[in-house]
N, CA, C, O and the ligand as a Tripos MOL2 file, in Angstrom:
@<TRIPOS>MOLECULE
protein
  265   263    67     0     0
PROTEIN
NO_CHARGES

@<TRIPOS>ATOM
      1 N         -40.4550   -1.1020    6.0890 N.3       1 MET1
      2 CA        -39.9910   -1.4910    7.4190 C.3       1 MET1
      3 C         -38.4850   -1.3080    7.5240 C.2       1 MET1
      4 O         -37.7230   -1.7340    6.6570 O.2       1 MET1
      5 N         -38.0840   -0.6660    8.6040 N.am      2 LYS2
      6 CA        -36.6540   -0.4290    8.7650 C.3       2 LYS2
      7 C         -35.9710   -1.6060    9.4350 C.2       2 LYS2
      8 O         -36.4530   -2.1690   10.4170 O.2       2 LYS2
      9 N         -34.8560   -1.9430    8.8760 N.am      3 GLU3
     10 CA        -34.0780   -3.0240    9.4440 C.3       3 GLU3
     11 C         -33.0370   -2.4350   10.3890 C.2       3 GLU3
     12 O         -32.3010   -1.5170   10.0260 O.2       3 GLU3
     13 N         -32.9850   -2.9610   11.5760 N.am      4 ARG4
     14 CA        -32.0090   -2.4320   12.5280 C.3       4 ARG4
     15 C         -30.9130   -3.4660   12.7990 C.2       4 ARG4
     16 O         -31.1580   -4.5410   13.3470 O.2       4 ARG4
     17 N         -29.7270   -3.1040   12.4010 N.am      5 VAL5
     18 CA        -28.6020   -3.9920   12.6380 C.3       5 VAL5
     19 C         -27.9730   -3.5780   13.9660 C.2       5 VAL5
     20 O         -27.5070   -2.4510   14.1340 O.2       5 VAL5
     21 N         -27.9770   -4.4990   14.8760 N.am      6 ARG6
     22 CA        -27.4860   -4.1770   16.2110 C.3       6 ARG6
     23 C         -26.0660   -4.6190   16.4980 C.2       6 ARG6
     24 O         -25.4640   -4.2050   17.4880 O.2       6 ARG6
     25 N         -25.5380   -5.4570   15.6320 N.am      7 THR7
     26 CA        -24.1910   -5.9560   15.8830 C.3       7 THR7
     27 C         -23.1830   -4.8430   15.6590 C.2       7 THR7
     28 O         -23.0370   -4.3630   14.5350 O.2       7 THR7
     29 N         -22.4860   -4.4260   16.7010 N.am      8 PRO8
     30 CA        -21.5320   -3.3400   16.5040 C.3       8 PRO8
     31 C         -20.3260   -3.8070   15.7010 C.2       8 PRO8
     32 O         -19.8320   -4.9200   15.8770 O.2       8 PRO8
     33 N         -19.8700   -2.9370   14.8250 N.am      9 GLN9
     34 CA        -18.6700   -3.2290   14.0470 C.3       9 GLN9
     35 C         -17.6590   -2.1480   14.3920 C.2       9 GLN9
     36 O         -18.0240   -1.0280   14.7500 O.2       9 GLN9
     37 N         -16.4010   -2.4950   14.2810 N.am     10 THR10
     38 CA        -15.3730   -1.5040   14.5970 C.3      10 THR10
     39 C         -14.7920   -0.9440   13.3200 C.2      10 THR10
     40 O         -14.3850   -1.6850   12.4260 O.2      10 THR10
     41 N         -14.7590    0.3550   13.2470 N.am     11 CYS11
     42 CA        -14.2140    1.0180   12.0640 C.3      11 CYS11
     43 C         -12.7020    0.9340   12.0740 C.2      11 CYS11
     44 O         -12.0720    1.3330   13.0530 O.2      11 CYS11
     45 N         -12.1000    0.4200   10.9970 N.am     12 PRO12
     46 CA        -10.6280    0.3160   10.9600 C.3      12 PRO12
     47 C          -9.9330    1.6590   10.8280 C.2      12 PRO12
     48 O          -8.7370    1.7700   11.0980 O.2      12 PRO12
     49 N         -10.6700    2.6770   10.4160 N.am     13 LYS13
     50 CA        -10.0620    3.9930   10.2080 C.3      13 LYS13
     51 C          -9.9440    4.7810   11.5040 C.2      13 LYS13
     52 O          -8.8890    5.3490   11.7880 O.2      13 LYS13
     53 N         -11.0160    4.8240   12.2960 N.am     14 CYS14
     54 CA        -11.0110    5.6430   13.4920 C.3      14 CYS14
     55 C         -11.1390    4.8110   14.7770 C.2      14 CYS14
     56 O         -11.0150    5.3390   15.8820 O.2      14 CYS14
     57 N         -11.3910    3.4970   14.6140 N.am     15 GLY15
     58 CA        -11.4500    2.6330   15.7930 C.3      15 GLY15
     59 C         -12.7470    2.7170   16.5590 C.2      15 GLY15
     60 O         -12.8910    2.1090   17.6200 O.2      15 GLY15
     61 N         -13.7070    3.4780   16.0180 N.am     16 GLN16
     62 CA        -15.0010    3.6630   16.6870 C.3      16 GLN16
     63 C         -15.9400    2.5030   16.3850 C.2      16 GLN16
     64 O         -15.9850    2.0060   15.2600 O.2      16 GLN16
     65 N         -16.6840    2.0800   17.3910 N.am     17 ALA17
     66 CA        -17.7030    1.0550   17.1520 C.3      17 ALA17
     67 C         -18.9480    1.7280   16.6140 C.2      17 ALA17
     68 O         -19.3350    2.8020   17.0730 O.2      17 ALA17
     69 N         -19.5790    1.0820   15.6270 N.am     18 TYR18
     70 CA        -20.7810    1.6770   15.0360 C.3      18 TYR18
     71 C         -21.7670    0.5670   14.7000 C.2      18 TYR18
     72 O         -21.3810   -0.5810   14.4790 O.2      18 TYR18
     73 N         -23.0370    0.9240   14.6660 N.am     19 THR19
     74 CA        -24.0820   -0.0660   14.3660 C.3      19 THR19
     75 C         -24.8520    0.3050   13.1080 C.2      19 THR19
     76 O         -25.7240   -0.4430   12.6680 O.2      19 THR19
     77 N         -24.5310    1.4640   12.5240 N.am     20 GLU20
     78 CA        -25.1970    1.8810   11.2950 C.3      20 GLU20
     79 C         -24.6980    1.0530   10.1140 C.2      20 GLU20
     80 O         -23.7150    0.3190   10.2150 O.2      20 GLU20
     81 N         -25.3950    1.1900    9.0070 N.am     21 ARG21
     82 CA        -24.9580    0.5340    7.7910 C.3      21 ARG21
     83 C         -23.5710    1.1070    7.4300 C.2      21 ARG21
     84 O         -23.3840    2.3240    7.4220 O.2      21 ARG21
     85 N         -22.6220    0.2410    7.1390 N.am     22 PRO22
     86 CA        -21.2750    0.7620    6.8770 C.3      22 PRO22
     87 C         -21.1540    1.4810    5.5320 C.2      22 PRO22
     88 O         -21.9110    1.2370    4.5930 O.2      22 PRO22
     89 N         -20.1830    2.3640    5.4880 N.am     23 ALA23
     90 CA        -19.7910    2.9580    4.2110 C.3      23 ALA23
     91 C         -18.5870    2.1460    3.7450 C.2      23 ALA23
     92 O         -18.0090    1.3790    4.5150 O.2      23 ALA23
     93 N         -18.2200    2.3180    2.4960 N.am     24 TYR24
     94 CA        -17.0680    1.5510    2.0030 C.3      24 TYR24
     95 C         -15.9710    2.5140    1.5950 C.2      24 TYR24
     96 O         -16.1800    3.4830    0.8650 O.2      24 TYR24
     97 N         -14.7740    2.1910    2.1110 N.am     25 SER25
     98 CA        -13.6330    3.0550    1.8630 C.3      25 SER25
     99 C         -13.3440    3.1800    0.3640 C.2      25 SER25
    100 O         -13.3720    2.1960   -0.3740 O.2      25 SER25
    101 N         -13.0680    4.4080   -0.0630 N.am     26 ARG26
    102 CA        -12.6790    4.6290   -1.4430 C.3      26 ARG26
    103 C         -11.2520    4.1550   -1.6680 C.2      26 ARG26
    104 O         -10.8280    3.9340   -2.8020 O.2      26 ARG26
    105 N         -10.5260    4.0040   -0.5820 N.am     27 VAL27
    106 CA         -9.1120    3.6360   -0.6930 C.3      27 VAL27
    107 C          -8.9630    2.1490   -0.9590 C.2      27 VAL27
    108 O          -8.3170    1.7510   -1.9290 O.2      27 VAL27
    109 N          -9.5740    1.2970   -0.0740 N.am     28 ASP28
    110 CA         -9.3840   -0.1450   -0.2600 C.3      28 ASP28
    111 C         -10.6860   -0.9480   -0.2630 C.2      28 ASP28
    112 O         -10.6610   -2.1790   -0.2910 O.2      28 ASP28
    113 N         -11.8200   -0.2470   -0.2350 N.am     29 GLY29
    114 CA        -13.1000   -0.9310   -0.3100 C.3      29 GLY29
    115 C         -13.5500   -1.6160    0.9710 C.2      29 GLY29
    116 O         -14.5650   -2.3130    0.9810 O.2      29 GLY29
    117 N         -12.8020   -1.4230    2.0530 N.am     30 SER30
    118 CA        -13.2030   -2.0650    3.3080 C.3      30 SER30
    119 C         -14.3360   -1.2920    3.9500 C.2      30 SER30
    120 O         -14.4530   -0.0830    3.7490 O.2      30 SER30
    121 N         -15.1940   -1.9900    4.7420 N.am     31 PRO31
    122 CA        -16.2890   -1.2760    5.4240 C.3      31 PRO31
    123 C         -15.7650   -0.3600    6.5230 C.2      31 PRO31
    124 O         -14.9510   -0.7650    7.3530 O.2      31 PRO31
    125 N         -16.2330    0.8470    6.5150 N.am     32 ILE32
    126 CA        -15.8480    1.8280    7.5230 C.3      32 ILE32
    127 C         -17.0910    2.4930    8.0750 C.2      32 ILE32
    128 O         -18.1740    2.3320    7.5120 O.2      32 ILE32
    129 N         -16.9660    3.2380    9.1650 N.am     33 CYS33
    130 CA        -18.1520    3.8460    9.7490 C.3      33 CYS33
    131 C         -18.6750    4.9770    8.8510 C.2      33 CYS33
    132 O         -17.9230    5.5410    8.0570 O.2      33 CYS33
    133 N         -19.9620    5.3010    8.9810 N.am     34 PRO34
    134 CA        -20.5380    6.3450    8.1220 C.3      34 PRO34
    135 C         -19.7960    7.6760    8.2110 C.2      34 PRO34
    136 O         -19.6930    8.3930    7.2160 O.2      34 PRO34
    137 N         -19.2820    8.0110    9.3890 N.am     35 ASP35
    138 CA        -18.5580    9.2750    9.5230 C.3      35 ASP35
    139 C         -17.3050    9.2860    8.6630 C.2      35 ASP35
    140 O         -17.0150   10.2710    7.9840 O.2      35 ASP35
    141 N         -16.5610    8.1790    8.6970 N.am     36 CYS36
    142 CA        -15.3390    8.1150    7.8950 C.3      36 CYS36
    143 C         -15.6880    8.0940    6.4110 C.2      36 CYS36
    144 O         -14.9600    8.6560    5.5930 O.2      36 CYS36
    145 N         -16.7980    7.4490    6.0610 N.am     37 GLY37
    146 CA        -17.2500    7.4580    4.6700 C.3      37 GLY37
    147 C         -17.5420    8.8720    4.2200 C.2      37 GLY37
    148 O         -17.1690    9.2710    3.1170 O.2      37 GLY37
    149 N         -18.2140    9.6340    5.0790 N.am     38 THR38
    150 CA        -18.5190   11.0200    4.7570 C.3      38 THR38
    151 C         -17.2290   11.8250    4.6310 C.2      38 THR38
    152 O         -17.0720   12.6290    3.7120 O.2      38 THR38
    153 N         -16.3040   11.5960    5.5720 N.am     39 ARG39
    154 CA        -15.0120   12.3090    5.5280 C.3      39 ARG39
    155 C         -14.2530   12.0380    4.2380 C.2      39 ARG39
    156 O         -13.7160   12.9510    3.6110 O.2      39 ARG39
    157 N         -14.2180   10.7610    3.8520 N.am     40 GLU40
    158 CA        -13.5040   10.4080    2.6350 C.3      40 GLU40
    159 C         -14.1280   11.0830    1.4180 C.2      40 GLU40
    160 O         -13.4320   11.5860    0.5360 O.2      40 GLU40
    161 N         -15.4700   11.0800    1.3970 N.am     41 ALA41
    162 CA        -16.1650   11.7060    0.2630 C.3      41 ALA41
    163 C         -15.8710   13.2030    0.2120 C.2      41 ALA41
    164 O         -15.6440   13.7640   -0.8600 O.2      41 ALA41
    165 N         -15.8790   13.8450    1.3870 N.am     42 LEU42
    166 CA        -15.6280   15.2810    1.4300 C.3      42 LEU42
    167 C         -14.1720   15.5800    1.0770 C.2      42 LEU42
    168 O         -13.8730   16.5370    0.3620 O.2      42 LEU42
    169 N         -13.2890   14.7540    1.5860 N.am     43 GLU43
    170 CA        -11.8690   14.9300    1.3180 C.3      43 GLU43
    171 C         -11.5870   14.8200   -0.1780 C.2      43 GLU43
    172 O         -10.7550   15.5470   -0.7200 O.2      43 GLU43
    173 N         -12.2930   13.9010   -0.8350 N.am     44 SER44
    174 CA        -12.0680   13.6710   -2.2640 C.3      44 SER44
    175 C         -12.4730   14.8660   -3.1180 C.2      44 SER44
    176 O         -12.0250   15.0100   -4.2550 O.2      44 SER44
    177 N         -13.3330   15.7260   -2.5520 N.am     45 ILE45
    178 CA        -13.7020   16.9230   -3.3130 C.3      45 ILE45
    179 C         -13.0040   18.1510   -2.7570 C.2      45 ILE45
    180 O         -13.3800   19.2820   -3.0650 O.2      45 ILE45
    181 N         -11.9730   17.9220   -1.9240 N.am     46 GLY46
    182 CA        -11.1440   19.0270   -1.4750 C.3      46 GLY46
    183 C         -11.6220   19.7970   -0.2680 C.2      46 GLY46
    184 O         -11.2140   20.9390   -0.0580 O.2      46 GLY46
    185 N         -12.4960   19.1810    0.5440 N.am     47 VAL47
    186 CA        -13.0010   19.8440    1.7430 C.3      47 VAL47
    187 C         -11.9760   19.6520    2.8790 C.2      47 VAL47
    188 O         -11.5160   18.5370    3.1250 O.2      47 VAL47
    189 N         -11.6320   20.7370    3.5550 N.am     48 SER48
    190 CA        -10.6470   20.6690    4.6250 C.3      48 SER48
    191 C         -11.1960   19.9340    5.8350 C.2      48 SER48
    192 O         -12.4100   19.7960    5.9890 O.2      48 SER48
    193 N         -10.3010   19.4640    6.6920 N.am     49 VAL49
    194 CA        -10.7120   18.7200    7.9000 C.3      49 VAL49
    195 C         -11.6240   19.5690    8.7650 C.2      49 VAL49
    196 O         -12.5890   19.0640    9.3390 O.2      49 VAL49
    197 N         -11.3220   20.8660    8.8640 N.am     50 GLU50
    198 CA        -12.1670   21.7760    9.6460 C.3      50 GLU50
    199 C         -13.6000   21.7900    9.1180 C.2      50 GLU50
    200 O         -14.5650   21.7100    9.8780 O.2      50 GLU50
    201 N         -13.7050   21.8930    7.8150 N.am     51 GLU51
    202 CA        -15.0420   21.9000    7.1870 C.3      51 GLU51
    203 C         -15.7130   20.5360    7.3570 C.2      51 GLU51
    204 O         -16.9250   20.4540    7.5580 O.2      51 GLU51
    205 N         -14.9290   19.4820    7.2760 N.am     52 GLN52
    206 CA        -15.4950   18.1200    7.4560 C.3      52 GLN52
    207 C         -16.1300   18.0090    8.8480 C.2      52 GLN52
    208 O         -17.2260   17.4720    9.0080 O.2      52 GLN52
    209 N         -15.4080   18.5310    9.8490 N.am     53 ASP53
    210 CA        -15.9330   18.4900   11.2270 C.3      53 ASP53
    211 C         -17.2630   19.2480   11.3350 C.2      53 ASP53
    212 O         -18.2040   18.7890   11.9830 O.2      53 ASP53
    213 N         -17.3170   20.4120   10.6910 N.am     54 LYS54
    214 CA        -18.5360   21.2150   10.7200 C.3      54 LYS54
    215 C         -19.7020   20.4490   10.0980 C.2      54 LYS54
    216 O         -20.8050   20.4080   10.6420 O.2      54 LYS54
    217 N         -19.4260   19.8460    8.9430 N.am     55 ILE55
    218 CA        -20.4810   19.1270    8.2180 C.3      55 ILE55
    219 C         -20.9540   17.9240    9.0260 C.2      55 ILE55
    220 O         -22.1540   17.6740    9.1380 O.2      55 ILE55
    221 N         -20.0030   17.1800    9.5880 N.am     56 LEU56
    222 CA        -20.3780   16.0250   10.4120 C.3      56 LEU56
    223 C         -21.1690   16.4590   11.6330 C.2      56 LEU56
    224 O         -22.0810   15.7570   12.0700 O.2      56 LEU56
    225 N         -20.8240   17.6090   12.1800 N.am     57 GLY57
    226 CA        -21.5550   18.1440   13.3400 C.3      57 GLY57
    227 C         -23.0100   18.3940   12.9650 C.2      57 GLY57
    228 O         -23.9250   18.0920   13.7310 O.2      57 GLY57
    229 N         -23.2060   18.9460   11.7790 N.am     58 ILE58
    230 CA        -24.5740   19.2240   11.2960 C.3      58 ILE58
    231 C         -25.3380   17.9120   11.0900 C.2      58 ILE58
    232 O         -26.5000   17.7880   11.4750 O.2      58 ILE58
    233 N         -24.6570   16.9350   10.4750 N.am     59 ILE59
    234 CA        -25.2900   15.6250   10.2420 C.3      59 ILE59
    235 C         -25.7060   15.0140   11.5930 C.2      59 ILE59
    236 O         -26.8140   14.4960   11.7350 O.2      59 ILE59
    237 N         -24.8170   15.0810   12.5620 N.am     60 HIS60
    238 CA        -25.1230   14.4710   13.8590 C.3      60 HIS60
    239 C         -26.2670   15.1730   14.6000 C.2      60 HIS60
    240 O         -26.9940   14.5430   15.3670 O.2      60 HIS60
    241 N         -26.4190   16.4680   14.3690 N.am     61 GLU61
    242 CA        -27.5310   17.1740   14.9930 C.3      61 GLU61
    243 C         -28.8650   16.6900   14.4370 C.2      61 GLU61
    244 O         -29.8780   16.6750   15.1360 O.2      61 GLU61
    245 N         -28.8430   16.3000   13.1780 N.am     62 GLN62
    246 CA        -30.0890   15.8810   12.5340 C.3      62 GLN62
    247 C         -30.4500   14.4240   12.8240 C.2      62 GLN62
    248 O         -31.6200   14.0440   12.8030 O.2      62 GLN62
    249 N         -29.4270   13.6230   13.0910 N.am     63 TYR63
    250 CA        -29.6860   12.2160   13.3330 C.3      63 TYR63
    251 C         -29.1610   11.8140   14.7140 C.2      63 TYR63
    252 O         -28.2270   11.0210   14.8320 O.2      63 TYR63
    253 N         -29.7720   12.3720   15.7400 N.am     64 LYS64
    254 CA        -29.3490   12.0510   17.0800 C.3      64 LYS64
    255 C         -29.7880   10.6480   17.4900 C.2      64 LYS64
    256 O         -30.9790   10.3370   17.4700 O.2      64 LYS64
    257 N         -28.8280    9.8040   17.8610 N.am     65 PRO65
    258 CA        -29.2290    8.4910   18.3520 C.3      65 PRO65
    259 C         -29.8670    8.6130   19.7270 C.2      65 PRO65
    260 O         -29.5310    9.5230   20.4840 O.2      65 PRO65
    261 N         -30.7650    7.7260   20.0520 N.am     66 GLU66
    262 CA        -31.4360    7.7800   21.3520 C.3      66 GLU66
    263 C         -30.5200    7.2880   22.4300 C.2      66 GLU66
    264 O         -30.9040    7.2560   23.5990 O.2      66 GLU66
    265 ZN        -14.5400    5.5910   11.3020 Zn       67 ZN67
@<TRIPOS>BOND
     1     1     2 1
     2     2     3 1
     3     3     4 2
     4     3     5 am
     5     5     6 1
     6     6     7 1
     7     7     8 2
     8     7     9 am
     9     9    10 1
    10    10    11 1
    11    11    12 2
    12    11    13 am
    13    13    14 1
    14    14    15 1
    15    15    16 2
    16    15    17 am
    17    17    18 1
    18    18    19 1
    19    19    20 2
    20    19    21 am
    21    21    22 1
    22    22    23 1
    23    23    24 2
    24    23    25 am
    25    25    26 1
    26    26    27 1
    27    27    28 2
    28    27    29 am
    29    29    30 1
    30    30    31 1
    31    31    32 2
    32    31    33 am
    33    33    34 1
    34    34    35 1
    35    35    36 2
    36    35    37 am
    37    37    38 1
    38    38    39 1
    39    39    40 2
    40    39    41 am
    41    41    42 1
    42    42    43 1
    43    43    44 2
    44    43    45 am
    45    45    46 1
    46    46    47 1
    47    47    48 2
    48    47    49 am
    49    49    50 1
    50    50    51 1
    51    51    52 2
    52    51    53 am
    53    53    54 1
    54    54    55 1
    55    55    56 2
    56    55    57 am
    57    57    58 1
    58    58    59 1
    59    59    60 2
    60    59    61 am
    61    61    62 1
    62    62    63 1
    63    63    64 2
    64    63    65 am
    65    65    66 1
    66    66    67 1
    67    67    68 2
    68    67    69 am
    69    69    70 1
    70    70    71 1
    71    71    72 2
    72    71    73 am
    73    73    74 1
    74    74    75 1
    75    75    76 2
    76    75    77 am
    77    77    78 1
    78    78    79 1
    79    79    80 2
    80    79    81 am
    81    81    82 1
    82    82    83 1
    83    83    84 2
    84    83    85 am
    85    85    86 1
    86    86    87 1
    87    87    88 2
    88    87    89 am
    89    89    90 1
    90    90    91 1
    91    91    92 2
    92    91    93 am
    93    93    94 1
    94    94    95 1
    95    95    96 2
    96    95    97 am
    97    97    98 1
    98    98    99 1
    99    99   100 2
   100    99   101 am
   101   101   102 1
   102   102   103 1
   103   103   104 2
   104   103   105 am
   105   105   106 1
   106   106   107 1
   107   107   108 2
   108   107   109 am
   109   109   110 1
   110   110   111 1
   111   111   112 2
   112   111   113 am
   113   113   114 1
   114   114   115 1
   115   115   116 2
   116   115   117 am
   117   117   118 1
   118   118   119 1
   119   119   120 2
   120   119   121 am
   121   121   122 1
   122   122   123 1
   123   123   124 2
   124   123   125 am
   125   125   126 1
   126   126   127 1
   127   127   128 2
   128   127   129 am
   129   129   130 1
   130   130   131 1
   131   131   132 2
   132   131   133 am
   133   133   134 1
   134   134   135 1
   135   135   136 2
   136   135   137 am
   137   137   138 1
   138   138   139 1
   139   139   140 2
   140   139   141 am
   141   141   142 1
   142   142   143 1
   143   143   144 2
   144   143   145 am
   145   145   146 1
   146   146   147 1
   147   147   148 2
   148   147   149 am
   149   149   150 1
   150   150   151 1
   151   151   152 2
   152   151   153 am
   153   153   154 1
   154   154   155 1
   155   155   156 2
   156   155   157 am
   157   157   158 1
   158   158   159 1
   159   159   160 2
   160   159   161 am
   161   161   162 1
   162   162   163 1
   163   163   164 2
   164   163   165 am
   165   165   166 1
   166   166   167 1
   167   167   168 2
   168   167   169 am
   169   169   170 1
   170   170   171 1
   171   171   172 2
   172   171   173 am
   173   173   174 1
   174   174   175 1
   175   175   176 2
   176   175   177 am
   177   177   178 1
   178   178   179 1
   179   179   180 2
   180   179   181 am
   181   181   182 1
   182   182   183 1
   183   183   184 2
   184   183   185 am
   185   185   186 1
   186   186   187 1
   187   187   188 2
   188   187   189 am
   189   189   190 1
   190   190   191 1
   191   191   192 2
   192   191   193 am
   193   193   194 1
   194   194   195 1
   195   195   196 2
   196   195   197 am
   197   197   198 1
   198   198   199 1
   199   199   200 2
   200   199   201 am
   201   201   202 1
   202   202   203 1
   203   203   204 2
   204   203   205 am
   205   205   206 1
   206   206   207 1
   207   207   208 2
   208   207   209 am
   209   209   210 1
   210   210   211 1
   211   211   212 2
   212   211   213 am
   213   213   214 1
   214   214   215 1
   215   215   216 2
   216   215   217 am
   217   217   218 1
   218   218   219 1
   219   219   220 2
   220   219   221 am
   221   221   222 1
   222   222   223 1
   223   223   224 2
   224   223   225 am
   225   225   226 1
   226   226   227 1
   227   227   228 2
   228   227   229 am
   229   229   230 1
   230   230   231 1
   231   231   232 2
   232   231   233 am
   233   233   234 1
   234   234   235 1
   235   235   236 2
   236   235   237 am
   237   237   238 1
   238   238   239 1
   239   239   240 2
   240   239   241 am
   241   241   242 1
   242   242   243 1
   243   243   244 2
   244   243   245 am
   245   245   246 1
   246   246   247 1
   247   247   248 2
   248   247   249 am
   249   249   250 1
   250   250   251 1
   251   251   252 2
   252   251   253 am
   253   253   254 1
   254   254   255 1
   255   255   256 2
   256   255   257 am
   257   257   258 1
   258   258   259 1
   259   259   260 2
   260   259   261 am
   261   261   262 1
   262   262   263 1
   263   263   264 2
@<TRIPOS>SUBSTRUCTURE
     1 MET1         2 RESIDUE 1 A MET
     2 LYS2         6 RESIDUE 1 A LYS
     3 GLU3        10 RESIDUE 1 A GLU
     4 ARG4        14 RESIDUE 1 A ARG
     5 VAL5        18 RESIDUE 1 A VAL
     6 ARG6        22 RESIDUE 1 A ARG
     7 THR7        26 RESIDUE 1 A THR
     8 PRO8        30 RESIDUE 1 A PRO
     9 GLN9        34 RESIDUE 1 A GLN
    10 THR10       38 RESIDUE 1 A THR
    11 CYS11       42 RESIDUE 1 A CYS
    12 PRO12       46 RESIDUE 1 A PRO
    13 LYS13       50 RESIDUE 1 A LYS
    14 CYS14       54 RESIDUE 1 A CYS
    15 GLY15       58 RESIDUE 1 A GLY
    16 GLN16       62 RESIDUE 1 A GLN
    17 ALA17       66 RESIDUE 1 A ALA
    18 TYR18       70 RESIDUE 1 A TYR
    19 THR19       74 RESIDUE 1 A THR
    20 GLU20       78 RESIDUE 1 A GLU
    21 ARG21       82 RESIDUE 1 A ARG
    22 PRO22       86 RESIDUE 1 A PRO
    23 ALA23       90 RESIDUE 1 A ALA
    24 TYR24       94 RESIDUE 1 A TYR
    25 SER25       98 RESIDUE 1 A SER
    26 ARG26      102 RESIDUE 1 A ARG
    27 VAL27      106 RESIDUE 1 A VAL
    28 ASP28      110 RESIDUE 1 A ASP
    29 GLY29      114 RESIDUE 1 A GLY
    30 SER30      118 RESIDUE 1 A SER
    31 PRO31      122 RESIDUE 1 A PRO
    32 ILE32      126 RESIDUE 1 A ILE
    33 CYS33      130 RESIDUE 1 A CYS
    34 PRO34      134 RESIDUE 1 A PRO
    35 ASP35      138 RESIDUE 1 A ASP
    36 CYS36      142 RESIDUE 1 A CYS
    37 GLY37      146 RESIDUE 1 A GLY
    38 THR38      150 RESIDUE 1 A THR
    39 ARG39      154 RESIDUE 1 A ARG
    40 GLU40      158 RESIDUE 1 A GLU
    41 ALA41      162 RESIDUE 1 A ALA
    42 LEU42      166 RESIDUE 1 A LEU
    43 GLU43      170 RESIDUE 1 A GLU
    44 SER44      174 RESIDUE 1 A SER
    45 ILE45      178 RESIDUE 1 A ILE
    46 GLY46      182 RESIDUE 1 A GLY
    47 VAL47      186 RESIDUE 1 A VAL
    48 SER48      190 RESIDUE 1 A SER
    49 VAL49      194 RESIDUE 1 A VAL
    50 GLU50      198 RESIDUE 1 A GLU
    51 GLU51      202 RESIDUE 1 A GLU
    52 GLN52      206 RESIDUE 1 A GLN
    53 ASP53      210 RESIDUE 1 A ASP
    54 LYS54      214 RESIDUE 1 A LYS
    55 ILE55      218 RESIDUE 1 A ILE
    56 LEU56      222 RESIDUE 1 A LEU
    57 GLY57      226 RESIDUE 1 A GLY
    58 ILE58      230 RESIDUE 1 A ILE
    59 ILE59      234 RESIDUE 1 A ILE
    60 HIS60      238 RESIDUE 1 A HIS
    61 GLU61      242 RESIDUE 1 A GLU
    62 GLN62      246 RESIDUE 1 A GLN
    63 TYR63      250 RESIDUE 1 A TYR
    64 LYS64      254 RESIDUE 1 A LYS
    65 PRO65      258 RESIDUE 1 A PRO
    66 GLU66      262 RESIDUE 1 A GLU
    67 ZN67       265 GROUP 0 **** ****
């Protein structure tokens, strides 16, 4: 059974409200939105911002919110 957390949280990195399970910043361990979590992970392996945008675009196409 999937648990749906509806309480929106605000990401301290990008200021976006999100309701998904948070990711945790590699920098200070604070909860951040899944997008920023993905960006940090990609950045840590040397992926450029342009490539990060492309990858996030693909992720968003696959998980379209209703
Ligand atoms: Zn964010």
